[in-house]
N, C-alpha and C positions, 0 to 999 in steps of 0.2 A: 935527590940528598936526602930527603925525609926517612922515606920509605928504608933505604940502606940503615940508617941508623937506626930506626927501630926493628929489622932485621936482627943487629947485633945485641939489642936489649934485648930481643925476644931469647936469644942463644943464652943467652946472660938467666935471663929470670925463670926459664922453664921449671917447673917441678915436678912433682909427682904425679902429672896430671896423664901420662901413661899408659897408666896402670887403670883397671878396672878393679875393684876391691870386693869383697862381697861381705859388708861387715854393715856398722850403723854410720859409718863415713861414705861419701861417695870419693868419686879420683882426687877431685880438690881438698880434699879433709872437711869437707862439709856437713856438719854433724846432722843427720835427718831421723836423730831415733825418734825427738817429741813430734815430726812432721808429718803431716798427714800429704800423700803423693796430690797431687793437682787432680781436679775431677774437671775431666772433659766431657761436661754435660751436655746435654742437646739443647745447644743454642749457638746461634751462628753470629759470629760476631762480623759486619756487617763493615767496618771500617778499616778492616787488613785484610790483605790477601796471601798472610803465612796459611800453613796449610796442618795447622798445629794438629788438626784429627790424624793425621797421618803420621810425620814429625813434628819433634819440637824441641827447643833447647831445653837444658838441662842445667847448664851450667854457664854464664860468658866470661869470659876472660878479656879486660881490654889491656891495649896498652897503646898512651895516648902522649903526643906530644903536641903541648898548646905551643902555638908561635904567634904573638903579640904581633909583630912589625905587619905580616900581610894576615891578619885574623882569621887564621886555619887552626882545624885541630887535625894533625896525620895522625891516624890509626889503625892497629891491627885491632879486628874484633872475632875473637876465637870462641868457638862455639861449642860447646862438649853437647851433644846428640842424643837424643831417646833412639831407645829398639826400633826399626823399623823396618818394612817392605818396599820402598818407593824407590822411583829411581832419579826425585827430584825433590829438594827443600826450596821453600818457598820464602823470603824474606820480604820486608818491609822498606823502602828509603825515601825516601824525598829531598831533593836539592844535595844530595852527596856524588861527590866522582869514586866509583869504584876502580881500582887499581888494577886488583888480580884476586883472584879466590883461588885456594890448596886446600885439600886434604891433607889427613895427617898431623903429627905432634911435632915429632924428632925428623923425620924425612918424608918435608913436603911435598905433597906434587900437587900439579897447575891442572885444573881444571877448567869446562867450556860453563857460561853462563850467561842468561840472556836478559834483557832488560826490558820490561813492558812498555804501555803506551803508560801517556800521563795524564795524570789528575788532578785537577788543580786543588780537591779532596784530600786524595790518600796519596799523593804520589807515585810512585812503581810498585811493580813489583820486580822480587829479584830472585831470577832462578835457576838454581843452583843443579849442575849434572852431579849425580852422585853413583854410588855403589851399595848395595843391601848389608855392606860391613863397614859403612864411610860412619865414623864414631864423631871426628872431629874435621869443622868448616872453618877455614880463615878468611877471613876476608878483609883486604889493604884496601884501605881509601881516606879518602880525605875531607873535609867540608870545602865547602864554596861560599859565595856571597850571597846564595840563595838558602842556606839552613838556616832556620826560623826558630831552634831552639835556643841559638846564641845570641847572647848580646853583650856583645862587646864596648867597653867602654874606655876611653881614653881615661888619664888622669886628671884633667880638671872636672872631670863628671864625678868624682869622687869626692869623699870629706877631704880626704890627706891630701889630696892633688898633685903624688910624689908618684903613684907609682896606677898601670891600668888594671881593669877587674875584667874578669869574665864569670858568668854563671848563666845557666841551661833553666828552661822552662817544657818540661816534657807532659805535662798534662795540657788535653788529651792525648792528643797523635803526633806531639811532636817530637818526639824522642826519636823517630825514624829519619828526622832530618839532621843528627848527631852521632849516630849510631845504626849500624845497619844491622837489625832483630828483626824478630816477630813480634810486631809493639802491639800485642793485643791482650787487654784485660785476662784472657780466661788462660793464659801462658804463666805461671809462677816460676821463676826461675832464683838461683842466688848466681851471686856475682864478685867478682874480684877485679883491680885496678891496678895499674902501674903507670903515675902520671909523671910527665915529666914537665917542669915549666924554667920559666927566665928566674933570673938572681929577684931577690926583694919582695916577693910573692909565696901563700904558701897554696897549696892546692887542699880542697877538703869535699869530702862525699856524702851522697845517703848511706853512709857505711861507717866502720870503725877510725877514727879519725886521730893526728898526729895534735900535739896540743901546740907546738913549735913548730917554725920552718927549721930544715934541715941544711948543712954544706953542699950538699950536693943535686939537692933541689928535684929530686926523684921520689916520691911518695906511693906507698904501697896501701890499699883497702881489701876489706874484705868484708861481703854483707851474706852473712852465714845463715840468712833467714830467707825463705823463696818469696818475694816481691813481684809485681805485673810492672813490666817495662816502662811505664810513666814515672816510677819513683825512683827510677834511677836517676841521678840529677849529681851536677860539678858547679865549685864554686871555687874560684883563684883571685886572691889579693891580699892586700899587705892588712892582716888581722892579728889580732891579739884573743886568748882565750880568757875566758872567765869564769871562775868555777862559782857556782849559786849553791852547789850543795854536793852530796858525794856521789849523784848519776845523773848533774845535769848540769849543764851552762849556758853559755854564749859567747860565741867568735864574734868580731865586730871589728872595724877601723878603731885605732886604739884614743883617736877624737871620741869616738863614741860611747867608748866602756862605761864609763862612769854612769853616765846614761841609761845604758842597757842594763846593770846592776840594780838600780832604784828600780827602772820598771819591771823588772821582772823577778824580782824580789820573791816575789810568792811560787815562785814556778816548783819548789820540794812540796812545799802544799797544795798546789793540783794536783803531783804525781800520787803524793798518796790519796787525796780526798778521793781519783778517778780510780786508784787502785783498788779501795775502798767498795767503791759501787760496784765494780765489770769483772774485778779482778786481775790479779796479776799481770804488772807492766811487761811484755814481751821482748823486748828491744832492749835491753842491757843501760843502756846510754839516751838520753833525752838531751839534743843542745839545740840552740838555734844559731843559724848567723844572720846578722843583719847587714841584707843587701843596699843598693844604694837604691835612689828613689824611682830609678827607670822602672823594677821590678811591678810587673801588673797586677799583684796580688795583695792581697794584705797580708796572708802566709800561705806556705806549700808543704802539706804534709809530709815531706820527704821523711824516710824513717829512719831517725837516730840524727837528724840534721833537718829538724824547720827550718823551710826558708823566710823570713819574714819582710817587710817592708817597712822604713825610718819613721813613716808617718805612726807608726805603733808606741813612738818615742813621744809622749804627747806630756809629761812632766804632772799629771794626775792621774796616772793609772788605769783611765777612762778607757781605753782598748785591749784590757788587760783579755778582756771573752775572746779576743781572736786568739792567742797562745791557748787558753782554754780549749779551743775550738781545734785548733792543731792537733794538741795532745789527744783528744778524744779519739782522732782519727787513729790513735795509735791501736784503736781498737776497731769501729768501725772505719775500714778504709782499706788501712794498711793488714789489719790482721783477717780480715772478713773482707771482699770485694766484690764491686760490682762483676759482674761475668763480663756486660756487655756496657756500652756508655746509652741504653735504652733503660738500662739498671740503675742510672748514677744517683738515685736518690735511696738506695740502700749504703751509700757511703754520704750523703750529706745531711739525707732528714732522722736517721740516727745520729752523726755527730753531732747537727745541731741543738738536739734532745740533750744529748749527755753533755756537749758545752755547758749549758742550760742547770744542768742538775751539778755538775761541777761549782759553775757560781752559786749556786743556792747553799752548799755546802760550808763553801768559803766564806760566805758575803751575807747570807741571811734568805729567807725567800720575796721580802720585797725588791730588792737591786736584780733579782734574776727575772721577775714580773716584768719591772719595769726594761730590762734586754728585751724579754719574748714580746713586749706590749709593741716595740719601736719596731720588731721583725716582724710583727701582725701587722704594722701599716704598710711597712713594706712590701707584702705577700699581697694583701686588697689590691696597690696601684699597679701590682705584675702580672694578677690577675685580667685588672678590666684592661692593661694595653695588650695580654696574649688574646683577647677577647673579640678583640678589634683587629687581629693580626690576623695574617693569612694564613695560618695554622693555626688556630680556635685551640686544638685537640691535644699542642702543649702543654694546658694546664690540668693534662692527664699525669700520675706521677711515672706511671707506664708508660717510656715514650716510643715514638716509630720514628727513627730516625735515618733510614734508608735513603741514601740521596743528598744526605744533608750534612753538615757539620755536625762534630758532637758537641763544641761549644753550643750550638743552640740549646742544648736541655741544661745548661749552667745556667740556670733562673733561680726565682727563690720558690719555685713551685718544689722544683729538687731539695731545698734548702730549709724552706718554712712550712709548707704544706707538708712536708716528711714530716718534719720536728711535728706540726702537729696531729698529726693520724698517730703517731705515739704519746701525743698528751692526749688523747682522745683516749685511746685505747687504755691508758692508764688511768682514768678516770671509770671505763670501765671494769679494769680487771682488778684496780687497785694496785699500789705502789708495791706493795710486797711480791705479787703475783706476777707484774710483769718484769721485775729487776730478776727473779728467781728464772724465766722464760729467756731474759737476754741475758745472763750470764751461760747458762746454758747451752744460747744458739753463738757465744763467741768460743766457746771451748768446742762446738760439734763442727765449725764451720772455722776453727782457727784454720789460717794461710791456705785457704780455699776462695774460688771466685764463685759466686753464685748469680741464679737469678732472681727476678723477683717473685718467679713462680715457687721455687724452691725455699723461698721465706714466709712464704703464704699457706705451704705445705706445713713448715713447720707451727706455723700460728694457729693452723688450724688442731693438727694431731696436739700440741704440744702445752698451750694454752687454751684456746677454745672451746674444743671439745671436754677432756679431759674436767671443767669446771663450769660448762654448761651457761658460756657467758655467751651472748647474741653482742654482734661488733658486725658493722657495715664495712668491710674492709678491699670490700669487691670496688664498692663503689667510689672509694676514698683513691685506690690504684689506676679503676679502667673509669673514670668519669671527669669530666668537666669543674675545674671550680671548686667549692669550699662546701661539704654536707651540711647540711645543717646541725649535725650534732655533734659540730666542732667545739673544741674544750673553748670556753671564753676567761680572758685576763683581763683584769682591770686593774690600774695604777693609781690611787688617789694623787699620787703626787703629778702624775703625767697628765691626771685629768685638772687639775687646775689649775698647770701649764697652758693645756688647752681652752682654758678657758678664759684669760689673760688675753690668749692669739683671738681670741671669737671678738672680746671684746673690744680691740684695737679694729680689727673687721669693721665693727659695728660705730663707728667712729666713737671711740673710748680717746681719753689723752694718755701718754705715754707716761709721763709724769705720774698719773693718779696710778696706773700699774707697777711701776717699777722705780720711784721713789726710794735716792739712795742707794738702792741695788749697785752691785758689780756683776762682773760676768761669772765671777766665781762665787759666790751664794746658789746659783744652782749647777746642776748637776751636765754633762754633758747631753746626757738624755734628756733630758727635763728642757734642754733647750734647743734638739733638735723635737720636740716634740710643740714647743710653742714657733719655731720657724716655719714648721710643716702645714702646720695651721690657720698661719698668715696666708690669705689667696692675695691674686694678682691684682688688684683694684686696692691695697694699701695704699694709701699715699705716700706719697715722697718724698714729704717733709717727715712722715712717722718712719720712712725706711732708715732715711739721715740719719733723724736721732738716736735711732736704738743704733748706728751703726759708730757714732760718734761715742755712744754711751760705754757701748760693751763692744767696741772692735772689733766686731766677727771678722771682716776681711783680711785681717793683717794677727789679731793675735788667738782665733780661735784657732780649734784644732781642727787636722784637714779633715774630718767627717763633718764637723761644724761648719766651716768654710764651703765643702760643697755643695748641703743644701741651701744654705747662705746664697749662695752666688746661683744656683736654680730659682731660687725665688727670685731675686734679683733682674733675674732673665725672662725670667715670667712677667714680669711688674715693667719691665722696660726702666731701671733705675739702673744709669748707666756709669755715676759718677762712681764706682767703684769697676770700672772695667781695668786699669790698671794693676790694681790689685789682685783681680780676674786673671787675666792672663799672664802675671806672674806666678800664680799657684798653675795654671794648666802646661806651663812649660815646666816646671820646679817637678812636679807630680803626676808619675808612670803609673801608679795603681789605675788600673781601668776603673772598678765600679765606682770612684770617686771623681773623676774627669768625664764619661760618657755622658752622667745624665746634664752637666755642664751646655755640653758638648749639644745637642739635642734640644734641649730647653734653647737655646739659640736661635737651632737652626727652625726651631717650630715656630718663632716670632715673625709679624709680618712686615717686619723690619729689615730691609734688604741690608742694611748697614750691618745691623745684629748677624745677615749672614758672610758678611765681608769680616768682621770682627773674627768669625769664627774659624774662617780658611784660614787667616792671615795667623791667626794664634798657633794655627795647627801645620802651619806651618813652619814656623819658627820652633814648636816643639817637637816633631815628628821625630828627628834623627835624634832625640833623645828618649825614645820610648821603645818597649820593647814591640818586638812584630805584633804579640797579642792584642796588644792596644791600639797600634800603629793602624792594623786593620780594623778594628772595633771601628776608631774616630774616623777612616778615610771612607768606610761606609756611612757614616752619618753625615758628614759633610760634602759627602760625592764628589 
């Protein structure tokens, strides 16, 4: 029934895509004047079956029917292919039911296809038989209960509690679980979509978006800049739009609109600051969509539409650096992309560095250094964990993830060690020279996917050699841990909080350290430095007094709560377990919950293990696949 409906829709919506034009626009009207053809470099993406070295998708048009009743998307993926001389095109799929495949656009012809053996990591290869002159491949399909990218939420799981909600999460290789495509960052495509949704909700994508619901519940989307497949994203829910400036705003449930406007009021200034540092914003519009709490990340940099977690709505703007981070991805990650997931640091290390530069431009060096110091604490903990793991080589910036999940490389190494690489390079070259180099880098490789080795070649040729700068780039990239010459950052305010915590560790009294103080007398980052310095032998009487005075377990923002609960688990302080469980059940952001579960499972107490497992049993249905899989591994 759904497929026949989509065929009817397709007959209405087919446009000029049948004609090949020799102009600055491709056959879907996508203007490519200022875009370079994706550079198929000498790199093999070990996380994709696609034969993009022989044939690749140039443009993808989606026709989607979102059905909340049976939690399925019924779709047609229409691929416009590159010129080629092969007899098969290979796509990536996982958890999809393929109904039929045709070629052509007006007069479609059924073609043969085969589906390869299943891999837990990568799904299956979809092999489509074609001819040398095949231009269009149309894949009719539907999602299943095994589709990992989709999170279907019942009305009661939303803030408004009136309408269901759906969102996707494609990074790193989950897009293949809701769209059959060549799921590799090596291949950049333009895309368009027609999406049918039920009454009462609106559809949004990482593309040009509507501002209001329409009467026919059919929404059209265009993404005219080439992007990798992991950045194709969809959200469907009862949302309103709040403008924050000429080219930015936020979509949210109406109950959260005022909080979003307050929290993200500086977004126009962020865009201006970022553009002043590394060049013009290339994506026309920058909007945010505030998703439900089950979203597994703080933010996801889907172009034109950053996906965000409600844990950013702190009421004190203490998490705005996350939005600065996702905005920075408009240059590092979206404009210039890692060619493979072994090169992930090119996305995240550059972005953390750029995020800090944005925060410095808006709020001053002291605030930026505080954020960087907290990140450095996270990095040291990650390096220690990785060095004692079965893959100590994961503390290299350039990874080797063949046979492993790309998510294994999404650690503080890529993010923070990568940022400190650039911080240290800034010290060696000077900010002015580094900024000149990075501006040219973003222009040279705009709308391309590149490898670490491409970057190293540019670094030597365009910065180090012309200016006689000595820098140990290979040590940073190919060796473990942190090189001795890494940049150092200090924060007097954080040092003061660390000293207060050490005083308590050595038997000091809480009333002496915090007499007449409230939680609001210190920033979230100052509290994080304090809580992280308290050790597991902190007397329970001290922890109880701290919690009573500052209400960490019930009123702290989500990041502070997470660190507080980790400390409580390490110290065996169980007075807060009701609050801890409420937090773990409500919050689906993986970074905030996985450490708490890990500390509970590290405990010598079997009752803590039982508590962790019982809590996960209550929470798992409200977690996205990404978080659910991670926590399931922790609690065994």
